[in-house]
C-alpha positions in Angstrom: -17.5 56.7 19.4 -15.9 60.2 19.4 -12.8 60.4 17.3 -9.6 60.6 19.3 -7.8 63.9 18.6 -5.2 63.3 15.9 -3.0 65.0 13.4 -0.9 63.5 10.6 2.5 64.9 9.6 3.2 64.2 6.0 6.3 65.4 4.1 7.0 67.0 0.8 9.6 64.2 0.4 11.6 61.6 2.2 14.1 62.5 4.9 12.5 66.0 5.5 12.5 65.3 9.3 9.0 63.9 9.9 10.2 61.3 12.3 12.0 63.7 14.6 9.2 66.3 14.4 6.7 63.6 15.6 9.2 62.5 18.3 9.7 66.0 19.6 6.0 66.7 19.5 5.3 63.5 21.4 7.7 64.5 24.2 6.4 68.1 24.3 2.7 67.0 24.5 3.5 64.2 27.0 5.2 66.7 29.2 1.8 68.5 29.2 0.3 65.4 30.7 -1.4 64.1 27.5 -1.4 60.4 26.8 0.3 60.5 23.4 0.6 57.6 21.0 2.7 57.7 17.8 1.5 55.9 14.7 2.9 55.3 11.2 0.7 53.2 8.9 3.5 52.1 6.6 7.2 52.4 7.0 10.1 51.3 4.8 13.3 50.7 6.8 15.8 48.1 7.8 16.3 49.8 11.1 13.7 48.0 13.3 13.0 47.4 17.0 11.5 44.6 18.9 8.3 45.6 20.7 7.1 44.9 24.2 4.4 42.6 22.7 6.9 40.5 20.8 6.8 41.9 17.2 8.9 44.4 15.3 8.3 48.0 14.1 10.4 50.7 12.6 13.1 52.1 14.8 11.6 55.6 14.4 8.3 54.6 16.0 10.2 53.0 18.9 11.9 56.3 19.5 8.6 58.1 19.2 7.1 55.8 21.8 10.1 56.5 24.1 9.5 60.2 23.6 5.9 59.7 24.6 6.9 57.7 27.7 5.2 54.4 26.6 6.6 51.1 25.5 6.7 50.4 21.8 3.9 48.0 20.5 3.2 46.5 17.1 0.2 48.7 16.5 2.4 51.8 16.3 3.6 50.7 12.9 1.3 48.0 11.4 3.0 47.7 8.0 6.8 47.6 7.8 8.7 47.0 4.6 12.3 45.8 4.9 14.1 46.0 1.5 16.1 42.9 0.6 16.9 43.9 -3.0 16.4 46.9 -5.3 12.9 45.7 -6.2 11.8 43.4 -3.4 11.1 43.7 0.4 10.1 41.6 3.3 6.5 42.6 4.4 5.9 42.7 8.1 2.2 43.1 9.2 1.3 43.9 12.8 4.8 42.8 13.9 5.1 39.6 11.9 6.7 38.7 8.6 3.9 37.6 6.1 5.7 37.6 2.8 8.6 38.8 0.6 7.3 40.6 -2.4 8.5 42.4 -5.5 7.6 46.0 -5.7 5.0 45.4 -8.5 3.4 42.6 -6.5 3.3 44.7 -3.4 1.4 47.4 -5.3 -1.4 44.9 -5.9 -1.2 43.5 -2.3 -1.1 46.9 -0.5 -4.9 47.8 -0.6 -5.7 44.6 1.3 -3.6 45.8 4.2 -5.9 48.8 5.0 -8.2 46.8 7.4 -5.2 45.8 9.5 -3.8 49.4 9.5 -7.2 50.8 10.7 -7.6 48.0 13.2 -4.2 48.9 14.7 -5.0 52.6 14.6 -8.4 52.1 16.4 -6.8 49.9 19.1 -4.0 52.4 19.7 -6.2 55.5 19.7 -8.5 54.0 22.4 -5.5 54.4 24.7 -4.7 58.0 23.7 -5.6 61.6 24.3 -3.7 62.5 21.2 -2.6 60.5 18.1 0.5 61.8 16.3 0.7 60.1 12.9 3.6 60.1 10.5 3.3 59.7 6.8 5.8 58.1 4.5 7.5 59.6 1.5 5.2 62.3 0.1 1.5 62.8 -0.9 2.8 64.5 -4.0 3.7 61.0 -5.3 0.3 60.9 -7.0 1.4 58.0 -9.2 1.3 55.9 -6.0 -2.1 57.3 -4.8 -4.2 54.3 -5.8 -4.5 51.9 -2.9 -2.4 54.3 -0.7 -2.2 53.4 3.0 0.7 55.6 3.9 -0.4 59.2 3.3 -3.7 60.6 2.0 -5.2 57.2 1.6 -4.9 56.6 5.4 -5.8 60.3 6.3 -9.1 60.0 4.4 -9.9 56.5 5.7 -9.3 57.6 9.3 -10.6 61.2 8.7 -7.6 63.0 10.2 -6.2 66.4 9.4 -2.7 66.8 7.8 0.2 69.1 8.4 3.0 69.2 5.7 6.7 69.2 6.7 9.2 70.6 4.2 13.1 70.6 4.4 14.6 74.0 3.5 18.2 72.7 4.0 18.0 70.7 0.8 16.7 73.7 -1.2 13.5 74.2 -3.2 11.3 74.4 -0.2 8.8 76.9 -1.8 8.5 74.8 -5.0 8.0 71.6 -2.9 5.1 73.0 -1.0 3.5 74.9 -3.9 4.1 71.8 -6.1 2.4 69.6 -3.6 -0.6 71.9 -3.6 -0.7 71.8 -7.4 -0.8 68.0 -7.7 -3.0 66.8 -4.9 -6.8 66.8 -5.2 -9.0 69.6 -4.0 -10.3 67.4 -1.1 -6.7 66.6 -0.1 -5.7 70.3 -0.2 -8.6 71.0 2.1 -7.4 68.3 4.5 -4.0 69.9 4.7 -4.3 72.5 7.5 -0.9 74.1 7.4 2.8 73.4 7.0 6.2 73.5 8.9 9.5 74.6 7.3 12.2 72.4 8.8 16.0 72.5 9.2 16.5 76.3 8.6 20.0 77.6 9.0 20.5 81.2 10.0 18.0 84.0 10.9 14.5 82.6 10.4 13.2 86.1 9.9 15.0 86.1 6.5 12.4 83.7 5.3 9.3 85.8 6.1 9.0 86.7 2.4 9.1 83.0 1.5 6.3 82.3 3.9 4.2 85.0 2.2 4.8 83.4 -1.3 3.8 80.0 0.0 0.7 81.3 1.7 -0.4 83.2 -1.4 0.0 80.2 -3.7 -1.5 77.6 -1.4 -3.8 79.3 1.1 -2.1 77.2 3.8 -0.5 78.9 6.7 2.8 78.3 8.4 2.8 76.7 11.9 6.5 77.6 12.3 10.0 77.6 10.8 12.2 75.2 12.7 15.9 76.0 12.9 18.4 73.2 12.2 18.7 70.9 15.3 22.3 69.6 15.6 21.6 67.3 18.5 19.5 65.2 16.1 22.7 63.2 15.6 22.3 61.9 19.1 19.0 60.2 18.2 18.6 56.9 16.3 18.2 57.4 12.5 15.2 56.0 10.8 16.9 54.4 7.8 20.0 54.2 5.7 19.4 57.6 4.0 21.0 59.1 7.2 24.3 57.3 6.4 24.8 59.7 3.4 25.2 62.6 5.9 27.4 60.9 8.5 30.9 62.5 8.8 34.1 60.8 9.9 34.7 61.4 13.6 38.3 62.3 12.9 41.4 61.1 14.7 40.7 59.6 18.1 42.5 57.0 20.2 40.1 54.1 19.3 39.2 53.7 15.6 36.3 51.4 14.6 35.6 50.7 10.9 32.2 49.6 9.7 31.7 48.5 6.1 28.4 49.9 4.8 26.5 46.9 3.3 24.1 47.5 0.5 21.3 46.3 2.8 22.7 47.4 6.1 20.3 46.9 9.0 20.0 48.2 12.6 23.1 50.4 12.3 21.8 52.3 15.3 23.8 49.6 17.2 26.7 52.0 16.6 25.2 55.1 18.1 26.5 54.5 21.7 30.0 54.1 20.3 29.7 57.4 18.5 28.8 59.0 21.9 32.2 58.2 23.3 34.7 61.1 22.9 37.7 58.8 22.4 36.1 56.6 19.7 36.0 57.3 16.0 33.5 55.3 14.0 34.3 55.3 10.3 31.5 54.2 8.0 33.3 52.8 4.9 31.3 53.2 1.7 31.6 51.0 -1.4 34.7 51.5 -3.4 36.9 52.4 -0.4 39.2 50.0 1.5 38.8 49.2 5.2 41.3 51.5 7.0 44.5 49.7 7.9 44.7 51.5 11.3 41.4 50.3 12.6 41.4 48.7 16.1 38.1 47.0 15.5 36.1 46.1 12.4 32.3 45.7 13.1 30.3 43.7 10.6 26.8 45.1 11.1 23.4 43.6 10.6 22.1 43.0 7.1 18.7 42.4 5.6 20.2 40.2 2.8 23.1 38.3 4.4 24.2 36.3 1.4 23.7 39.2 -1.0 25.7 41.5 1.3 28.4 38.9 1.7 28.8 38.9 -2.1 28.7 42.7 -2.0 31.4 42.6 0.7 33.7 40.5 -1.5 33.0 42.7 -4.6 34.5 45.7 -2.7 37.6 43.7 -1.8 36.8 44.1 1.8 37.4 40.4 2.5 41.0 40.9 1.6 41.2 44.0 3.8 39.6 42.1 6.7 42.0 39.2 6.3 45.0 41.7 6.5 43.4 43.3 9.5 43.1 40.0 11.3 46.8 39.1 10.5 47.9 42.4 12.0 46.2 41.4 15.3 43.0 43.5 14.8 39.7 42.7 16.4 36.4 41.8 14.6 32.9 41.8 15.9 29.9 40.5 13.9 26.4 41.5 14.8 23.4 39.4 13.5 23.9 39.2 9.7 27.6 40.1 10.2 27.9 37.3 12.6 26.4 34.8 10.1 29.0 36.0 7.5 31.9 35.2 9.8 31.3 31.4 9.6 32.4 28.9 7.1 29.1 28.4 5.3 25.7 30.1 4.7 22.9 28.0 3.3 19.5 29.3 2.0 17.8 26.0 0.8 14.3 27.6 0.7 15.3 30.8 -1.0 14.3 32.9 2.0 16.5 35.9 0.9 16.6 35.2 -2.8 17.6 32.4 -5.1 18.2 29.0 -3.4 21.8 28.2 -2.8 24.8 28.3 -0.5 28.0 30.4 -0.3 31.2 30.2 1.6 31.5 32.5 4.6 34.5 34.5 5.6 35.9 31.6 7.7 36.7 33.6 10.8 34.7 31.3 13.1 34.1 27.6 12.7 30.3 27.9 12.2 27.7 27.4 9.6 24.3 29.0 9.3 21.1 27.8 7.6 18.5 30.4 6.8 15.0 29.3 7.9 11.5 30.8 7.6 11.1 31.2 11.3 12.1 34.6 12.7 13.4 35.2 16.2 12.1 38.4 17.9 12.9 38.7 21.5 14.3 41.1 24.1 17.3 39.6 26.0 19.5 40.4 29.0 22.5 38.7 30.5 26.3 39.0 30.8 29.3 39.4 28.5 31.5 36.5 29.6 34.9 37.9 28.9 34.4 41.0 31.0 31.6 39.8 33.3 29.5 42.9 32.6 25.7 43.1 32.2 24.3 43.4 28.7 20.8 43.8 27.3 19.4 44.1 23.8 17.2 42.2 21.4 17.4 39.4 18.8 15.8 39.9 15.4 16.9 37.3 12.9 16.2 34.4 10.7 18.5 31.4 10.6 20.1 28.8 12.8 23.8 28.8 13.5 25.7 25.7 14.6 29.4 24.6 14.9 32.4 24.0 17.2 32.9 27.8 17.8 29.8 27.9 19.9 31.7 26.1 22.6 33.3 29.5 23.2 30.1 31.7 23.6 30.3 35.4 23.8 27.3 36.0 26.1 25.3 34.2 28.8 21.7 35.3 28.4 20.1 34.1 31.6 21.6 30.7 31.3 21.5 30.4 27.5 24.8 30.6 25.7 24.8 33.0 22.8 27.4 33.9 20.1 30.9 32.7 19.6 34.5 33.9 20.0 38.0 32.8 19.1 40.2 31.4 21.8 42.1 34.7 22.1 38.8 36.7 22.0 39.8 39.0 19.1 37.2 37.5 16.8 33.6 37.3 18.0 30.0 37.6 17.0 26.4 37.2 18.2 22.8 37.7 17.2 22.1 40.4 19.8 21.5 44.0 18.7 21.8 46.9 21.1 24.7 45.6 23.1 26.6 48.9 23.2 23.7 50.8 24.9 24.8 49.0 28.1 27.3 51.5 29.5 29.3 49.2 31.7 29.8 46.6 29.0 30.6 49.3 26.4 33.4 50.7 28.5 34.8 47.2 29.4 34.7 46.1 25.7 36.4 49.2 24.5 39.1 48.8 27.2 40.0 45.5 25.6 41.0 47.4 22.5 43.1 50.0 24.2 43.5 51.2 27.8 41.0 54.0 28.6 39.4 55.7 31.5 35.6 55.5 31.7 34.2 58.5 30.0 31.1 58.4 32.2 28.8 58.5 29.2 25.3 57.3 29.9 23.8 56.6 26.5 20.2 56.3 27.5 20.3 59.5 29.5 21.8 61.2 26.5 19.0 60.0 24.3 16.4 61.3 26.8 18.2 64.6 27.1 18.2 65.0 23.3 14.5 64.3 23.2 13.9 66.9 25.9 16.0 69.4 24.0 14.1 68.6 20.8 10.8 69.2 22.6 12.1 72.5 23.9 13.3 73.4 20.3 9.9 72.7 18.8 8.0 74.4 21.6 10.0 77.6 20.8 9.4 77.5 17.1 6.1 75.7 16.3 2.7 76.8 17.4 1.9 73.6 19.3 -1.4 75.0 20.7 -2.6 75.5 17.1 -1.5 71.9 16.4 -3.7 70.7 19.2 -6.6 72.7 17.8 -6.1 71.2 14.4 -6.0 67.8 15.9 -9.4 68.5 17.6 -8.2 68.6 21.2 -10.3 70.7 23.5 
């Protein structure tokens, strides 16, 4: 069969903007009437999304699917690694957890995943006019080249051309591109058909000399210099690297504090709150206390609930949280944060690490047992206290029981979910994405302090940002040349 036109965007490093470049291109080409499908062979992120076909993929691929105007499916990200420790990660293959492996063990296991990766790619490309593929990390990590499924290993197996993306904002962009040219093989140099300089601040014409130097040293040619795109903050971040660049929203009427767990997961739950002009979301890093003037503390998701509970206590945040509750403050736990709020967490099978059990924070009369089975489901229903509609998804291991469930937080089409205290100040549930529901978000925030509805439509804002990103790339990248490189006629 003829090969579906395709191009792969690889980076000179992590966090150079590959995910948003692919998302913007997906929206731009979809607006031209092309059936675009995003694809990332291997991703490493604890920000994940539930797919229409009942699995999970990286959050970035779900955003790229939205940009392309199609529902997310497991084939868009066939291998997802979800770090649980410094040297170990949960391995998700075609939407389902298959193992938890140490990094050294995964290196030996990785080559066996190429058939599944190619199977997903072929299945997805059969639906597409154009495949937009995102690499992971950098092809310059030649020490990882053996058995590679994420960058050049995949590009060679699928026989697709490559474009390099480099981040000038972090500095060293010339060295990163020329250095990549120096360390990859001759066949890989030939496969690379050009490059994009991303996140430029100022007059792009000032970098004309830099482009000349890169061209002379590599023989590659620029497809464009992309100015910094501030509206990227309105789009979900791929992974926790983005947390390093988040700034405090400053003084606003409603202040929400969020402790940054060592294995924080699905923190895009907070994005709709950040979109509200009267809400300040403060991400609290290790070593700093929870702010005493917070109206609400959100305990977010975690990929290692017991480990992050111990981390929470090591920062002294349990003491801060107890003081917050005594002052009459509100607490909301989401997924892993919800599990921490109970009286006990048990891991008898060592799902997340060593077998054992720990005391929870004791905010709700609950206990949780971690189990191998994983719940992956989209949900919809109502928030009981405010009688407003909610929607979202569940993505968790573990079973939670206890008297506090007699006071559920949500009604999900007749199924009670979550728990809350009698006065409603302390609550938690397994549902991610709650705050994307505009009516619920306004009603919930109004229980913290009286407010007028700001009229923020979060979903509309995300789509507007994707349109603006597509316009931005259309103005600064030679997209017609991209199509030609991909083999589209």
